[in-house]
ROBAKE-549166 format. One record per residue: residue in one letter; x, y, z of N, C-alpha, C in turn. Coordinates in steps of 0.02 Angstrom, whole numbers, padded with zeros to 5 digits, always signed. Example, Ala and Ser with C-alpha at 12.3 -4.5 7.8 and 13.67 -1.06 7.14 Angstrom:
2
A+00660-00284+00390+00615-00225+00390+00660-00165+00390S+00642-00112+00354+00684-00053+00357+00645+00002+00394
This chain:
145
X-07430-02057+02742-07467-02013+02786-07491-01954+02745X-07554-01933+02756-07582-01877+02718-07550-01812+02742X-07559-01761+02701-07528-01697+02720-07562-01665+02780X-07621-01691+02799-07656-01665+02857-07648-01709+02919X-07608-01759+02914-07601-01807+02969-07566-01776+03029X-07580-01804+03086-07550-01781+03149-07476-01801+03151X-07433-01753+03158-07362-01767+03157-07333-01777+03228X-07374-01765+03280-07349-01773+03348-07337-01846+03365X-07366-01892+03328-07353-01962+03340-07328-01997+03277X-07318-01958+03225-07297-01985+03160-07222-01989+03153X-07198-02001+03092-07127-02009+03081-07086-01946+03092X-07117-01888+03092-07080-01826+03103-07075-01807+03177X-07105-01845+03221-07103-01832+03292-07032-01844+03318X-07012-01802+03365-06946-01807+03395-06955-01825+03469X-06912-01867+03495-06915-01885+03566-06912-01821+03607X-06958-01814+03654-06960-01755+03697-07008-01702+03672X-07041-01715+03614-07092-01668+03589-07150-01666+03637X-07176-01606+03649-07234-01597+03692-07295-01629+03660X-07332-01668+03697-07391-01702+03670-07452-01656+03667X-07448-01597+03696-07501-01547+03692-07477-01487+03653X-07431-01496+03606-07401-01441+03568-07453-01402+03528X-07502-01436+03500-07553-01401+03460-07592-01353+03504X-07610-01372+03564-07646-01329+03610-07602-01270+03632X-07538-01282+03643-07493-01229+03663-07483-01179+03606X-07470-01205+03546-07459-01161+03489-07521-01123+03468X-07580-01151+03482-07643-01117+03466-07661-01064+03519X-07624-01063+03574-07637-01014+03627-07694-01034+03673X-07715-01096+03670-07770-01121+03712-07744-01147+03779X-07680-01154+03786-07650-01180+03848-07579-01153+03853X-07550-01162+03912-07480-01146+03922-07450-01202+03963X-07385-01202+03971-07352-01253+04011-07285-01227+04035X-07272-01235+04099-07209-01212+04128-07151-01255+04105X-07165-01316+04082-07112-01362+04060-07096-01357+03985X-07138-01321+03948-07130-01319+03875-07078-01268+03853X-07042-01288+03801-06992-01244+03771-07005-01243+03696X-07010-01183+03668-07024-01176+03597-06963-01199+03557X-06976-01236+03504-06922-01261+03461-06942-01246+03388X-06904-01205+03354-06917-01190+03284-06866-01228+03241X-06893-01268+03195-06850-01307+03150-06869-01284+03080X-06828-01241+03051-06846-01212+02986-06909-01170+02994X-06959-01185+02954-07022-01149+02958-07073-01183+03004X-07054-01240+03031-07099-01278+03075-07088-01257+03148X-07142-01239+03180-07140-01222+03251-07159-01283+03291X-07124-01296+03345-07139-01353+03387-07127-01336+03459X-07145-01382+03502-07134-01374+03574-07100-01436+03600X-07053-01426+03644-07018-01481+03676-07034-01479+03751X-07034-01537+03782-07046-01541+03854-06979-01542+03890X-06973-01501+03942-06911-01497+03979-06905-01546+04036X-06958-01585+04048-06957-01631+04104-06981-01700+04082X-06939-01752+04090-06960-01820+04071-07021-01843+04111X-07026-01825+04174-07084-01845+04214-07148-01812+04189X-07144-01747+04173-07202-01712+04147-07222-01740+04079X-07174-01757+04038-07188-01786+03972-07225-01852+03980X-07204-01893+04027-07237-01957+04039-07309-01947+04063X-07318-01901+04111-07386-01888+04137-07432-01860+04083X-07407-01814+04043-07447-01785+03989-07462-01836+03935X-07415-01880+03921-07426-01932+03871-07481-01979+03894X-07480-01997+03958-07533-02040+03986-07600-02004+03980X-07603-01940+03999-07666-01903+03995-07691-01900+03923X-07647-01884+03876-07670-01879+03807-07694-01946+03780X-07660-02000+03797-07682-02066+03775-07750-02084+03804X-07761-02065+03867-07825-02078+03898-07880-02036+03867X-07865-01972+03853-07913-01929+03819-07930-01958+03750X-07878-01980+03715-07888-02008+03648-07930-02072+03651X-07917-02113+03699-07954-02176+03707-08027-02162+03725X-08038-02117+03773-08106-02104+03798-08148-02063+03748X-08114-02020+03708-08151-01976+03662-08149-02001+03590X-08126-02062+03578-08120-02088+03510-08186-02084+03472X-08241-02106+03503-08305-02105+03469-08331-02033+03462X-08327-01994+03515-08354-01926+03515-08321-01881+03462X-08256-01890+03451-08220-01849+03403-08212-01884+03335X-08240-01944+03329-08233-01984+03268-08160-01993+03248X-08120-02012+03297-08048-02023+03285-08039-02089+03248X-07987-02094+03207-07974-02156+03171-07951-02211+03219X-07952-02273+03197-07928-02328+03240-07855-02318+03260X-07837-02348+03315-07768-02342+03339-07720-02366+03286X-07666-02329+03277-07616-02346+03226-07624-02306+03162X-07682-02275+03153-07693-02233+03094-07690-02160+03117X-07661-02116+03076-07653-02046+03097-07719-02008+03097X-07725-01962+03143-07783-01918+03148-07768-01854+03109X-07820-01818+03090-07809-01755+03056-07787-01702+03106X-07762-01647+03079-07741-01591+03122-07799-01566+03164X-07858-01558+03133-07916-01533+03170-07937-01581+03225X-07935-01645+03212-07954-01694+03264-07906-01689+03323X-07841-01683+03310-07793-01678+03364-07798-01611+03400X-07813-01558+03363-07823-01493+03394-07883-01495+03441X-07937-01525+03419-07996-01532+03462-07981-01576+03523X-07943-01630+03513-07926-01674+03569-07884-01637+03620X-07832-01603+03597-07787-01570+03644-07818-01508+03676X-07845-01462+03635-07875-01401+03663-07938-01416+03703X-07980-01460+03677-08040-01479+03714-08024-01516+03777X-07972-01558+03775-07952-01595+03834-07927-01550+03889X-07886-01501+03871-07861-01453+03920-07918-01412+03948X-07964-01388+03905-08021-01349+03927-08066-01390+03974X-08077-01453+03957-08120-01495+03998-08088-01509+04066X-08024-01523+04067-07990-01536+04130-07988-01472+04173X-07977-01416+04140-07976-01352+04175-08044-01338+04207X-08098-01351+04169-08165-01340+04196-08180-01388+04254X-08160-01451+04246-08172-01500+04300-08136-01481+04364X-08075-01454+04358-08035-01438+04417-08047-01366+04441X-08089-01329+04406-08101-01258+04422-08035-01219+04425X-07991-01234+04379-07925-01202+04376-07931-01136+04338X-07891-01087+04359-07891-01022+04327-07843-01021+04268X-07783-01046+04279-07731-01045+04227-07731-01112+04190X-07730-01111+04123-07731-01173+04085-07661-01203+04076X-07622-01207+04130-07555-01237+04127-07562-01313+04128X-07543-01345+04074-07554-01417+04066-07519-01456+04121X-07456-01440+04136-07419-01475+04188-07454-01469+04256X-07477-01409+04271-07512-01397+04335-07579-01433+04337X-07616-01434+04281-07680-01469+04278-07671-01544+04291X-07620-01574+04260-07607-01645+04270-07590-01659+04343X-07548-01616+04373-07530-01624+04443-07591-01618+04489X-07634-01568+04475-07695-01559+04515-07742-01619+04508X-07749-01644+04447-07793-01702+04435-07767-01763+04473X-07702-01774+04472-07673-01831+04508-07680-01822+04583X-07671-01761+04607-07678-01749+04679-07750-01759+04703X-07797-01736+04663-07868-01740+04682-07897-01810+04676X-07877-01846+04623-07908-01911+04609-07862-01970+04621X-07800-01958+04639-07753-02013+04651-07717-02035+04589X-07754-02044+04535-07723-02060+04469-07771-02038+04414X-07745-02032+04354-07785-02006+04299-07842-02051+04278X-07837-02116+04292-07891-02162+04273-07954-02150+04315X-07947-02117+04372-08004-02105+04417-08041-02041+04401X-08021-02004+04350-08056-01943+04331-08128-01959+04309X-08174-01913+04318-08243-01924+04294-08245-01914+04218X-08233-01966+04181-08223-01961+04109-08284-01940+04070X-08343-01960+04092-08403-01943+04052-08412-01868+04045X-08412-01828+04099-08420-01756+04089-08359-01724+04056X-08301-01752+04066-08241-01725+04034-08245-01734+03959X-08265-01793+03936-08272-01807+03865-08328-01764+03835X-08381-01754+03871-08436-01712+03847-08412-01641+03835X-08374-01613+03882-08347-01545+03875-08295-01543+03819X-08253-01594+03816-08202-01598+03763-08235-01598+03694X-08287-01638+03685-08320-01643+03620-08355-01579+03600X-08375-01539+03648-08409-01476+03634-08362-01420+03614X-08297-01429+03626-08249-01376+03610-08245-01365+03535X-08245-01302+03515-08239-01284+03444-08182-01235+03436X-08144-01240+03382-08090-01192+03370-08119-01123+03355X-08078-01072+03366-08099-01004+03351-08109-00996+03276X-08158-00957+03258-08171-00943+03188-08119-00893+03163X-08098-00903+03101-08052-00855+03071-08090-00790+03057X-08056-00735+03066-08088-00670+03051-08063-00645+02984X-08101-00602+02953-08081-00572+02890-08103-00615+02831X-08097-00585+02773-08116-00621+02711-08056-00654+02680X-08069-00706+02642-08015-00742+02609-08025-00736+02535
């Protein structure tokens, strides 16, 4: 695995790791079920609810499947770069938040609202969600290097 590979699904992933950890750590989302976990110098997030972890895993897999072409993600089984996963997670939360007209970017709450409104996550309007997801850009670094 390259040094830039996504570790949330790689060999360093731990059972119970939050599947939207990059979005949470970047400050683009929050979650009532997330618990910060620091292992040495590595910051991570753990999910406090098995049901929430399952729902978020399903959402992330669907986002990954639907946005594979738009984000130029590698084929299934190959690791994505950090930036690709950051765009998938942050853009996915932003797109779902926009679709649901939600004020707070709480991932657990967004998934619950999406399920309540559409019955299941497969019934979401994926075309506009993927369009919004693909348009998301990370914040520019400030200052000189």
